[in-house]
TIMI-2910 file (N, C-alpha, C, CB; in pm, 1 decimal, decimal comma, always signed):
<rs>
+----------+----------+----------+----------+----------+----------+----------+----------+----------+----------+----------+----------+------+
!      n_x !      n_y !      n_z !     ca_x !     ca_y !     ca_z !      c_x !      c_y !      c_z !     cb_x !     cb_y !     cb_z ! resn !
+----------+----------+----------+----------+----------+----------+----------+----------+----------+----------+----------+----------+------+
!  +4040,0 !  +4876,8 !  -1621,4 !  +3911,9 !  +4951,5 !  -1597,1 !  +3802,5 !  +4824,3 !  -1599,0 !  +3881,0 !  +5079,7 !  -1724,7 !  Cys !
!  +3718,8 !  +4839,0 !  -1481,4 !  +3638,2 !  +4740,5 !  -1455,9 !  +3489,4 !  +4788,8 !  -1492,1 !  +3659,2 !  +4697,5 !  -1313,7 !  Thr !
!  +3481,7 !  +4909,0 !  -1543,5 !  +3350,3 !  +4962,2 !  -1582,8 !  +3274,9 !  +4882,0 !  -1692,8 !  +3368,8 !  +5102,7 !  -1630,5 !  Cys !
!  +3340,8 !  +4835,1 !  -1775,6 !  +3271,9 !  +4751,9 !  -1869,6 !  +3228,9 !  +4608,5 !  -1825,6 !  +3355,8 !  +4740,9 !  -1983,4 !  Ser !
!  +3296,5 !  +4570,6 !  -1717,6 !  +3250,9 !  +4438,0 !  -1661,4 !  +3134,3 !  +4484,5 !  -1573,6 !  +3371,1 !  +4352,4 !  -1574,6 !  Phe !
!  +3138,1 !  +4589,3 !  -1520,6 !  +3023,5 !  +4642,7 !  -1433,8 !  +2880,8 !  +4659,6 !  -1510,6 !  +3067,9 !  +4787,4 !  -1376,1 !  Leu !
!  +2909,1 !  +4716,1 !  -1625,8 !  +2812,5 !  +4721,3 !  -1719,1 !  +2747,8 !  +4601,6 !  -1766,0 !  +2859,0 !  +4780,4 !  -1816,1 !  Asp !
!  +2839,1 !  +4495,1 !  -1801,2 !  +2803,7 !  +4369,7 !  -1840,2 !  +2718,2 !  +4307,8 !  -1736,7 !  +2919,5 !  +4291,3 !  -1868,5 !  Thr !
!  +2760,1 !  +4314,2 !  -1615,5 !  +2697,8 !  +4253,1 !  -1497,8 !  +2556,2 !  +4313,0 !  -1472,8 !  +2789,0 !  +4273,9 !  -1372,3 !  Asp !
!  +2549,4 !  +4457,9 !  -1492,6 !  +2410,3 !  +4534,8 !  -1492,3 !  +2330,6 !  +4490,9 !  -1599,7 !  +2422,4 !  +4689,4 !  -1505,4 !  Arg !
!  +2382,5 !  +4467,9 !  -1716,9 !  +2296,9 !  +4416,9 !  -1823,2 !  +2227,7 !  +4285,0 !  -1808,5 !  +2371,9 !  +4409,0 !  -1936,7 !  Ala !
!  +2309,0 !  +4201,0 !  -1746,2 !  +2274,4 !  +4063,4 !  -1714,1 !  +2156,8 !  +4072,4 !  -1613,4 !  +2400,8 !  +3982,0 !  -1654,2 !  Leu !
!  +2170,7 !  +4151,9 !  -1510,4 !  +2066,5 !  +4167,9 !  -1396,0 !  +1941,2 !  +4216,9 !  -1471,0 !  +2114,9 !  +4279,5 !  -1272,4 !  Val !
!  +1962,2 !  +4323,7 !  -1564,8 !  +1828,7 !  +4382,9 !  -1615,8 !  +1763,4 !  +4269,0 !  -1707,0 !  +1853,5 !  +4529,5 !  -1706,5 !  Leu !
!  +1836,3 !  +4200,0 !  -1777,3 !  +1795,4 !  +4090,4 !  -1873,5 !  +1733,7 !  +4001,5 !  -1781,4 !  +1914,0 !  +4019,6 !  -1959,8 !  Leu !
!  +1781,1 !  +3942,5 !  -1680,9 !  +1713,5 !  +3855,2 !  -1598,7 !  +1583,7 !  +3898,9 !  -1540,5 !  +1795,8 !  +3821,4 !  -1500,3 !  Glu !
!  +1581,6 !  +4029,3 !  -1489,5 !  +1456,3 !  +4076,8 !  -1437,0 !  +1338,5 !  +4089,0 !  -1560,0 !  +1486,7 !  +4223,2 !  -1364,4 !  Glu !
!  +1394,4 !  +4120,2 !  -1673,9 !  +1294,4 !  +4117,3 !  -1784,4 !  +1240,4 !  +3989,8 !  -1814,2 !  +1348,2 !  +4167,1 !  -1904,3 !  Tyr !
!  +1332,1 !  +3887,3 !  -1816,6 !  +1295,1 !  +3754,7 !  -1847,6 !  +1178,9 !  +3701,9 !  -1743,7 !  +1426,7 !  +3664,6 !  -1842,9 !  Cys !
!  +1211,2 !  +3735,6 !  -1616,6 !  +1099,7 !  +3694,7 !  -1529,1 !   +964,8 !  +3733,8 !  -1546,7 !  +1124,9 !  +3730,4 !  -1412,3 !  Lys !
!   +960,0 !  +3844,3 !  -1615,5 !   +820,4 !  +3903,6 !  -1654,3 !   +759,3 !  +3830,2 !  -1786,1 !   +836,2 !  +4070,3 !  -1685,9 !  Lys !
!   +839,2 !  +3762,8 !  -1857,1 !   +791,5 !  +3702,1 !  -1973,2 !   +729,2 !  +3568,6 !  -1938,6 !   +900,6 !  +3688,1 !  -2072,9 !  Leu !
!   +587,1 !  +3565,5 !  -1927,9 !   +527,7 !  +3445,5 !  -1881,4 !   +433,4 !  +3413,7 !  -1998,8 !   +454,3 !  +3460,8 !  -1736,6 !  Lys !
!   +378,9 !  +3473,2 !  -2094,5 !   +281,5 !  +3435,7 !  -2187,5 !   +356,1 !  +3356,8 !  -2303,9 !   +203,2 !  +3563,5 !  -2238,4 !  Lys !
!   +276,8 !  +3245,8 !  -2341,5 !   +340,3 !  +3163,6 !  -2442,7 !   +399,4 !  +3219,6 !  -2565,5 !   +252,6 !  +3076,1 !  -2482,8 !  Pro !
!   +340,5 !  +3323,7 !  -2590,3 !   +390,6 !  +3409,8 !  -2722,6 !   +530,5 !  +3478,9 !  -2679,4 !   +268,4 !  +3541,8 !  -2771,0 !  Glu !
!   +558,5 !  +3494,3 !  -2566,0 !   +679,5 !  +3565,2 !  -2512,7 !   +801,0 !  +3459,9 !  -2485,7 !   +638,8 !  +3643,6 !  -2372,5 !  Glu !
!   +780,4 !  +3329,0 !  -2512,0 !   +874,5 !  +3241,9 !  -2467,7 !   +982,3 !  +3228,1 !  -2574,4 !   +811,9 !  +3113,6 !  -2432,0 !  Gln !
!   +950,5 !  +3255,7 !  -2697,8 !  +1073,4 !  +3264,9 !  -2809,7 !  +1158,2 !  +3383,3 !  -2779,7 !  +1018,5 !  +3283,0 !  -2969,6 !  Gln !
!  +1097,6 !  +3494,2 !  -2731,2 !  +1182,8 !  +3617,9 !  -2685,6 !  +1269,3 !  +3578,9 !  -2567,8 !  +1089,1 !  +3744,8 !  -2641,7 !  Leu !
!  +1206,9 !  +3518,6 !  -2467,4 !  +1285,2 !  +3476,0 !  -2347,1 !  +1393,7 !  +3377,4 !  -2377,7 !  +1194,3 !  +3415,1 !  -2244,1 !  Lys !
!  +1369,5 !  +3277,6 !  -2476,8 !  +1467,1 !  +3202,8 !  -2511,4 !  +1587,4 !  +3274,9 !  -2577,8 !  +1414,0 !  +3107,9 !  -2588,5 !  Lys !
!  +1571,6 !  +3374,7 !  -2656,0 !  +1671,1 !  +3447,7 !  -2737,3 !  +1733,8 !  +3530,2 !  -2619,2 !  +1604,3 !  +3542,8 !  -2868,5 !  Ala !
!  +1656,3 !  +3586,2 !  -2524,0 !  +1730,2 !  +3667,0 !  -2419,6 !  +1841,1 !  +3577,9 !  -2346,8 !  +1623,7 !  +3725,0 !  -2309,1 !  Ile !
!  +1787,8 !  +3462,7 !  -2316,9 !  +1881,4 !  +3367,4 !  -2241,4 !  +1996,4 !  +3332,7 !  -2311,0 !  +1818,4 !  +3243,4 !  -2205,8 !  Arg !
!  +1978,4 !  +3317,3 !  -2453,8 !  +2109,5 !  +3304,4 !  -2525,6 !  +2200,9 !  +3411,6 !  -2524,8 !  +2089,8 !  +3277,9 !  -2655,6 !  Lys !
!  +2156,0 !  +3534,3 !  -2523,8 !  +2227,5 !  +3658,2 !  -2510,2 !  +2297,9 !  +3664,5 !  -2373,2 !  +2131,7 !  +3776,6 !  -2528,5 !  Val !
!  +2234,3 !  +3626,4 !  -2274,5 !  +2279,6 !  +3593,2 !  -2136,7 !  +2393,8 !  +3520,2 !  -2136,2 !  +2185,0 !  +3522,2 !  -2061,5 !  Met !
!  +2387,1 !  +3404,3 !  -2211,6 !  +2495,1 !  +3301,3 !  -2211,7 !  +2620,0 !  +3355,0 !  -2279,5 !  +2448,2 !  +3171,1 !  -2283,8 !  Gly !
!  +2603,6 !  +3456,8 !  -2389,0 !  +2706,1 !  +3485,1 !  -2439,6 !  +2780,9 !  +3587,5 !  -2361,8 !  +2680,8 !  +3514,3 !  -2559,2 !  Ile !
!  +2697,8 !  +3690,1 !  -2289,0 !  +2767,3 !  +3776,5 !  -2198,1 !  +2852,4 !  +3709,9 !  -2100,6 !  +2676,4 !  +3856,0 !  -2129,3 !  Phe !
!  +2798,8 !  +3586,9 !  -2040,6 !  +2862,9 !  +3523,8 !  -1935,9 !  +2993,6 !  +3429,1 !  -1998,6 !  +2747,8 !  +3436,0 !  -1855,1 !  Lys !
!  +2992,7 !  +3423,3 !  -2111,1 !  +3109,0 !  +3343,5 !  -2174,8 !  +3263,2 !  +3390,7 !  -2155,6 !  +3083,1 !  +3342,9 !  -2325,1 !  Ser !
!  +3343,8 !  +3313,4 !  -2133,9 !  +3484,4 !  +3356,0 !  -2104,1 !  +3542,6 !  +3433,8 !  -2251,0 !  +3582,7 !  +3207,7 !  -2057,1 !  Ser !
!  +3487,8 !  +3382,1 !  -2358,5 !  +3537,8 !  +3450,9 !  -2487,8 !  +3475,4 !  +3597,9 !  -2491,7 !  +3490,7 !  +3362,4 !  -2627,0 !  Leu !
!  +3355,5 !  +3619,7 !  -2459,1 !  +3297,5 !  +3755,3 !  -2458,5 !  +3360,5 !  +3836,3 !  -2357,4 !  +3150,9 !  +3754,3 !  -2435,6 !  Phe !
!  +3400,5 !  +3780,6 !  -2240,7 !  +3471,3 !  +3862,1 !  -2133,8 !  +3605,8 !  +3904,5 !  -2176,3 !  +3485,4 !  +3784,1 !  -2003,8 !  Gln !
!  +3671,0 !  +3805,6 !  -2254,4 !  +3813,0 !  +3831,0 !  -2294,6 !  +3803,0 !  +3944,1 !  -2400,5 !  +3888,2 !  +3694,4 !  -2355,3 !  Ala !
!  +3718,4 !  +3938,0 !  -2499,5 !  +3706,3 !  +4035,9 !  -2597,8 !  +3674,5 !  +4171,4 !  -2541,5 !  +3606,8 !  +3996,0 !  -2692,6 !  Leu !
!  +3592,8 !  +4169,7 !  -2432,3 !  +3542,8 !  +4294,7 !  -2379,1 !  +3675,1 !  +4357,7 !  -2299,3 !  +3404,1 !  +4267,4 !  -2277,3 !  Leu !
!  +3746,2 !  +4264,7 !  -2235,2 !  +3852,2 !  +4328,7 !  -2172,4 !  +3974,6 !  +4364,7 !  -2273,2 !  +3897,1 !  +4238,5 !  -2058,8 !  Gly !
!  +3978,0 !  +4300,1 !  -2386,0 !  +4074,7 !  +4349,5 !  -2490,6 !  +4014,8 !  +4489,3 !  -2551,7 !  +4094,4 !  +4231,1 !  -2613,0 !  Ser !
!  +3902,9 !  +4503,4 !  -2571,2 !  +3847,2 !  +4616,3 !  -2644,7 !  +3860,0 !  +4726,3 !  -2545,5 !  +3696,4 !  +4594,2 !  -2695,8 !  Phe !
!  +3843,9 !  +4712,9 !  -2409,9 !  +3848,3 !  +4819,5 !  -2302,2 !  +3974,4 !  +4859,7 !  -2296,0 !  +3803,9 !  +4779,3 !  -2167,1 !  Thr !
!  +4078,8 !  +4783,1 !  -2309,4 !  +4224,2 !  +4814,3 !  -2289,2 !  +4264,1 !  +4905,5 !  -2411,5 !  +4318,1 !  +4674,4 !  -2281,7 !  Lys !
!  +4219,7 !  +4865,9 !  -2524,2 !  +4261,4 !  +4940,9 !  -2662,2 !  +4175,2 !  +5089,8 !  -2643,1 !  +4203,5 !  +4838,2 !  -2824,8 !  Lys !
!  +4047,4 !  +5080,7 !  -2607,0 !  +3983,7 !  +5200,4 !  -2609,0 !  +4015,0 !  +5310,6 !  -2498,2 !  +3852,1 !  +5167,9 !  -2607,3 !  Ala !
!  +4071,6 !  +5249,0 !  -2389,4 !  +4118,3 !  +5322,2 !  -2285,9 !  +4252,7 !  +5394,3 !  -2320,8 !  +4130,4 !  +5234,3 !  -2170,5 !  Thr !
!  +4334,9 !  +5324,1 !  -2377,6 !  +4453,7 !  +5378,1 !  -2435,9 !  +4436,6 !  +5490,4 !  -2537,9 !  +4524,5 !  +5271,6 !  -2497,1 !  Arg !
!  +4331,9 !  +5489,1 !  -2610,1 !  +4299,7 !  +5593,6 !  -2700,4 !  +4208,8 !  +5699,9 !  -2642,3 !  +4239,2 !  +5536,7 !  -2818,6 !  His !
!  +4165,0 !  +5687,5 !  -2545,5 !  +4076,3 !  +5785,9 !  -2455,3 !  +3939,3 !  +5775,5 !  -2512,1 !  +4127,1 !  +5948,8 !  -2457,2 !  Gly !
!  +3889,3 !  +5659,6 !  -2575,3 !  +3761,3 !  +5647,9 !  -2630,4 !  +3653,4 !  +5588,4 !  -2532,4 !  +3772,6 !  +5565,7 !  -2751,8 !  Ala !
!  +3686,5 !  +5557,6 !  -2417,1 !  +3599,9 !  +5496,5 !  -2332,4 !  +3527,3 !  +5599,3 !  -2234,9 !  +3675,6 !  +5392,8 !  -2259,1 !  Val !
!  +3405,5 !  +5609,3 !  -2233,1 !  +3329,6 !  +5686,0 !  -2142,6 !  +3203,2 !  +5609,0 !  -2087,6 !  +3289,7 !  +5813,4 !  -2211,4 !  Ser !
!  +3174,9 !  +5616,6 !  -1965,0 !  +3070,6 !  +5528,2 !  -1908,7 !  +2970,4 !  +5617,9 !  -1828,8 !  +3136,1 !  +5413,8 !  -1813,9 !  His !
!  +2849,4 !  +5591,2 !  -1849,3 !  +2761,9 !  +5665,4 !  -1754,7 !  +2772,9 !  +5631,1 !  -1619,8 !  +2629,0 !  +5651,2 !  -1786,6 !  Pro !
!  +2738,5 !  +5716,9 !  -1523,0 !  +2736,2 !  +5667,0 !  -1391,6 !  +2646,2 !  +5551,5 !  -1361,0 !  +2704,0 !  +5769,6 !  -1308,8 !  Ser !
!  +2694,3 !  +5461,5 !  -1287,7 !  +2615,4 !  +5342,1 !  -1257,5 !  +2473,6 !  +5379,1 !  -1190,7 !  +2700,3 !  +5248,5 !  -1160,8 !  Leu !
!  +2451,2 !  +5465,6 !  -1103,6 !  +2334,5 !  +5503,3 !  -1048,8 !  +2232,2 !  +5557,6 !  -1166,8 !  +2366,8 !  +5608,2 !   -939,2 !  Pro !
!  +2286,6 !  +5628,6 !  -1258,0 !  +2203,4 !  +5682,6 !  -1372,6 !  +2141,6 !  +5549,0 !  -1452,3 !  +2303,9 !  +5782,9 !  -1478,8 !  Ala !
!  +2232,4 !  +5463,7 !  -1470,8 !  +2185,9 !  +5339,4 !  -1542,7 !  +2089,9 !  +5260,1 !  -1467,7 !  +2299,0 !  +5251,0 !  -1576,1 !  Ala !
!  +2091,4 !  +5257,6 !  -1334,0 !  +1988,0 !  +5193,5 !  -1261,3 !  +1856,7 !  +5246,3 !  -1267,9 !  +2020,2 !  +5188,1 !  -1135,7 !  Val !
!  +1844,6 !  +5355,4 !  -1305,0 !  +1713,2 !  +5439,9 !  -1314,1 !  +1628,4 !  +5388,1 !  -1430,9 !  +1744,8 !  +5600,9 !  -1337,6 !  Ala !
!  +1687,6 !  +5311,6 !  -1532,1 !  +1604,0 !  +5266,8 !  -1637,7 !  +1598,8 !  +5122,9 !  -1642,1 !  +1646,8 !  +5318,1 !  -1764,0 !  Tyr !
!  +1497,1 !  +5065,8 !  -1703,7 !  +1464,9 !  +4925,6 !  -1705,0 !  +1552,2 !  +4880,0 !  -1830,0 !  +1297,5 !  +4894,8 !  -1718,1 !  Asp !
!  +1531,1 !  +4735,7 !  -1859,6 !  +1612,3 !  +4664,7 !  -1983,9 !  +1568,4 !  +4727,7 !  -2109,1 !  +1584,6 !  +4499,4 !  -1998,4 !  Val !
!  +1451,5 !  +4788,0 !  -2114,3 !  +1420,6 !  +4849,5 !  -2251,3 !  +1439,7 !  +5000,8 !  -2240,3 !  +1268,0 !  +4815,9 !  -2301,0 !  Leu !
!  +1516,7 !  +5047,3 !  -2150,0 !  +1545,4 !  +5197,0 !  -2156,3 !  +1441,7 !  +5279,3 !  -2100,1 !  +1565,9 !  +5243,3 !  -2294,5 !  Gly !
!  +1338,4 !  +5236,8 !  -2050,4 !  +1227,5 !  +5313,5 !  -1981,5 !  +1265,2 !  +5351,6 !  -1837,3 !  +1095,1 !  +5228,3 !  -1978,8 !  Cys !
!  +1223,1 !  +5467,0 !  -1802,2 !  +1253,2 !  +5519,7 !  -1653,2 !  +1168,0 !  +5418,9 !  -1564,0 !  +1201,2 !  +5693,8 !  -1625,3 !  Pro !
!  +1238,1 !  +5364,6 !  -1470,2 !  +1167,8 !  +5283,4 !  -1373,9 !  +1080,7 !  +5364,3 !  -1286,9 !  +1261,4 !  +5206,8 !  -1292,0 !  Lys !
!   +965,8 !  +5310,6 !  -1248,5 !   +881,4 !  +5376,8 !  -1156,9 !   +925,1 !  +5394,5 !  -1028,2 !   +769,6 !  +5318,0 !  -1148,9 !  Asp !
+----------+----------+----------+----------+----------+----------+----------+----------+----------+----------+----------+----------+------+
</rs>
């Protein structure tokens, strides 16, 4: 199932959009932390672990994903987009 990978890609897009809004000096530490998380999401180890988890969860019927259009309606903080 590629749903988890799509979710990860969507999370990266949302995090990148949010980082672009962080311009104040006091927001730079948060921006740096978000960029670290983004690096982890992009790492091959994370992708391998995600793939392994998805396979196991799918076998046990434990994976459910919201539809992508519904996820797109919210920003990175979970607030509805205008």
